[in-house]
N, C-alpha and C positions, 0 to 999 in steps of 0.2 A: 505495501500501502505506501501511498505520497502522504500520507496524513501520520504531520509526527508527532500530534496526539494521541493518538491512534497506536502508532509501532509505539511509541516510547513505552504507554501502561500496558504492553503487551508480555511483558518480565517482572513489573513491578513486582515487589515485596509479597501486594495481598492475590494479585492476576494467578490465577489459576495454570497456567504456564511456568509459573515459577521453578516449578520442580523440574522441570524438563527443561529449564536451560545449560548451553553444553557446553557458551564461553560465553565470556562477558567483558567485550573487546571497549576501555575507555579511549577514543583518541585525546589526545591533548596534542595545543601549540607547541609549533617547532618553539624551542632555545632558540637561544639569542643568534650562535653560534652555524645553527643549521639554518634559521630563516636568511645570515646575512648569503648563508652558498646556493639556499632555494632560490633568490633574488638577484641573486651571480653580480652579487657584491665583494669587492675585494677592499672600498678602502675604509678601515672602521671607526670614520668618524662619520663618515655618511651611513656607514651600515645603524649604527645607535639613534641616528635622525627619522631614518625610514621603520626602525622595530616600534620607536617611542611612540607613533604614530597608527599603523597598521597588525606591532606585536608577532605572533606566530604564527596565525593563520592563514591557511594556505591558500583558499578562495580570494585574498584578499590580492594575489598575486596576480590570475593571469583574468575573473568572470570577468570580476570587480572593479576594475578596472581599464575593463582589455586591457592585458599583457602591457600597459603602460608602465619604463620604473625609470626608476634618476637616471641617467649618461654619466655623474658624477655630482661630486660636488657643488659643483655649480649650478649644476642645473635643480636642482633642490627643490628651493623657491617654487618654479617653474613646473616644475612635477606636484605641488600637494595642491597648487592655486587650479593646473589642469588635468588634474584627478576628484583627490580629497575631497576640494573646496566648488567641485564644477557639477553646477548641479542638473548637469544630464550625467552624470555618473552614476552606477547603485554604488556606486562606497558612499555614496555625497549624507545617503534616508537611511548609512544601516549603523548608526550606532541608535537612532534611533525608533528602531523594529528589534532590538535585537530582544529584548523584554516579550515580547509579542508571540516569538517562537520560541519561548518557554513556555512548555504544557501545565507545570504545578504554578504558574504566577494566575491569578486572575480579577485581583487588585491593581492592574498594573498604574495608578496614579502615588499610589501610597512606594511602590518599590522606584520606579522612578523619583520619588523625593527620596529613599534614600541614599538610590545611586547622585545624584547631586547631594548629598550634602556629605560623603562622602570628598567625591571630586572635587567639594570647594573646602576642604582642609576639617572637614569635619570626623575626624578619625580615633573617635570615642564609642560607645555607646547612651552617653550625655550628652555629647556636644553631638549626634547625630538624632537622638530625641528632641532637641531645642527646638534643629534646625527646619526638622518636621512637625514641630508642634503633637508631638503625642509623648506618651509615657515612658519611659524607657523598658517601663517590663514588658510593655507591647509587642517590640521589635525585636523579641527572639525569635518569631515565626521567621519572619521579613528576611533576618539579616542570616537567617541558616539554609533561608531558600536559596536565594542570593550566590549562599558559596556552595553549594552543595549546586545549581549550577553555571560557577565558575563565575561570575563577574565578579563578584566581592572575595575576596582575600581576607583573613585573620593570625595577624602576625602578634606571634604573646614573644612580652617582653626578655629575656633570658634571668634577666638580674630581678624579675618581679612578678615573687607567683605569685598568680591568678590576673596580674594584668597584659590587657593585647589592643592593641590596634590593628582599627585595618583600613581597607585599602582597593579601590577599586585592582580587578585582576585583569578585566582586559582595555587596554592603551586605548581602543581608538574611545571608544564612550570619554575618557580622560579627554582626550583629547574634542572634542564636543566640545564638553564644557567649558575646556577651559577659552577653546580660538573659535568653534564653530558658533554657542548658545547666543552669546550675547548681544550677537553680530546676524543671526538665524534670518531677517525680515532683507535683510540687503541683501546675503548671500544666494537667496531664496530666486530674489530678484535681476539677479546677476545673469541670467541666461545668456541676453543681451548685450550683457556692456561688463564684460570679462575684467574692464580696467579696475570695477568696484571692484571683484575677488583681490587684485591683486592688492590695493588699498585695505581692506583687511584687513588681509597675513602682513601685510607692513607692518599696521597699527597689535597686531596683536602678537609680535614679538616679544616683548615681554613675559608677558602669560604663557608662550610658546614655553620659553626656556628656563620660569620659577616655578608652576605648575605640570609642565610633562618632562622637558630632559631631566633637570635635575634630579624630579624622587626616582624617575623611569632607568637614570643610571647609576642611583646607590642599590635600588635592589637588584640589578644583572649587578654589581660590582658585588652583592650577598648569593648571585647566583654562583657566580664567577666560584667563590670563597666556597662554596659545600660541595659544587658539582666538577669546575673543571679545576682548580688549584691543585699542582701535584699532592700528596698526599704528604710531605717532607717538608713542607712551603710550610704550614702550623707544628705536624707534631714530629716533636723529637723521642717520645717514649713510649718505642715499642709494648708498653701494654696497652697502651690507648688504640682501643678499633674502628674508634666514631665518634664524631666529634656533630657538636648542634652551632649553627647558624644564626643570625637574625640582628634584632640591634636592638637596645637598652637604653634608659636612661639615668643618668647618676645625678645623685642629689648631688649638691656646693653648700652643704650651711654655713659655712665660713663668708661666704659668697655670695649666700644668700640666691643664688642661682639653682640649676641644674644645664645638665650635659647631656647632647644626643650624645650617645657611637652608634654610625652609621655603618661599621660592619664587628661586629663581635663573637666572634667562637672559641668555641667553647669543653668542651668535655668533661664527662662525668662518668665515675669510676669506682665501683661497687665498693660500699664501707670506707670511701673516701669524700675530700673535699673538691667542690668543683674546679676545674681547672681552666685557667684563662689564658686562653693563645696567641689571641690577638685581638689589640683595642684600634678598629680602622675608622680613618675619616672619607669622604668622599663625595671631592667635590667636578662637577662638573666643570665650571665655567670660572675656575683659577688655579692658577697656579703655585701650587702650593709645596714650603718654605718651612724654617725652624722656627716660624708662629706657630702651625698649625701640628708640629711635633712636637715641641714644648707644652701646648693645651693637653694631647692625649698623652703626653708625662704625666699630667695636673690629674688626667683621672685614672687613669694607674696608681697612683697618688691614695686619691681618695678612694680604690676600691681596698687597697693594700688590709687596710683595718675590716676588712670583710668577713667574720669569723668565718664563714661558711662559703669561701675560695678562697683558689689555691695559687696567688701570684708568679710563679717560680718562672713561669716560661711564659711569662706574657710582651705579647714585640708589637710596636707601635706600629702600625698599618697606613701608608698615607694611595686611599684611590686617585688617579683624577687621567681627565682626560684632557686636559691643556698641556702638564708639563710641571715639572720642578728641577726647582732652584739646583747652584752648584754647589751648596753647602749641606743639604737634602740627598744632592747622591750623595758626595763625598762619609753622610752618616750612613748609608745605606752597602758604602763600599765594604765600612767598617760593619755589618752587621746589627747596628743599633735601630734600627726603622727596613718595615719591607716597601717598598714600593710599586708601586699596579700603576699603568699607565693601560690605552684601550690596544694595543698590542700583544701584549700581554696577554689582557684577556679575550680576545680574540684569537690568541694560540697560532 
């Protein structure tokens, strides 16, 4: 059958045919490395930009953009205008249709509001509840449904038990809310006036970098640490078989502030304290230097007094899409800091 809702229910938990299921194959989006190969992009700077918009969904490479891919970094802006922001392209309205394709979603207005809340920077359940005007306790089911549908992801704080944040898991939705939704009427009416599309895209550059590229790059850094970094990058102890990678918030009572750790790598050994293996910061648009390194040292010092953490092998790590100062590179040569750039992330 061609009905997605009907086919989706055939092998659901309460369906009579559930007991006869022989294979349950979950097809996930391509990771950022595989997506770059699929789009035939060899420049990491271009690959990150494209992946921050369309993610790893294979259909967005062919059918939804008529097989149009950016030729190089200079062509990226024009490619965005002639594909993602072009009203005649199927990709233009795709972000608005993704919810309608999910058979388990009935109240699309509520679910759309929840996605909008997260896309606009409300990452906690309380923040989402305040945005949509609902009680926090009433959002459990919508959040679970969106997470099961692959539209939201829940990230736990590795240092605070029971604390987690939400992020939009589908890049196209993030891009829609950051770039397209504020100027939707102008974009929709630009069929006969493509110069309007170019004007909207130029005006949205700040939102694209801060709301789309920056957070997406941070998540890519966590993916690299979890999936692509050679084991010896973080693990020196042979008794450690697996690591946890995520983000965390560290309180600084003396300075009356808190520090966000973009890429935290930890490991748990049975009967022992959790080892912190790496404390990392990710910057999309900044050349990282000694100030970033010293901030990481400050965070490590704050964690050193934690009774449940072992900081013996906790090394600072800097992730940058722009590069690093000579001073920081000298520290890296001495083994005092790990430096990860785009070329290293794409292997």
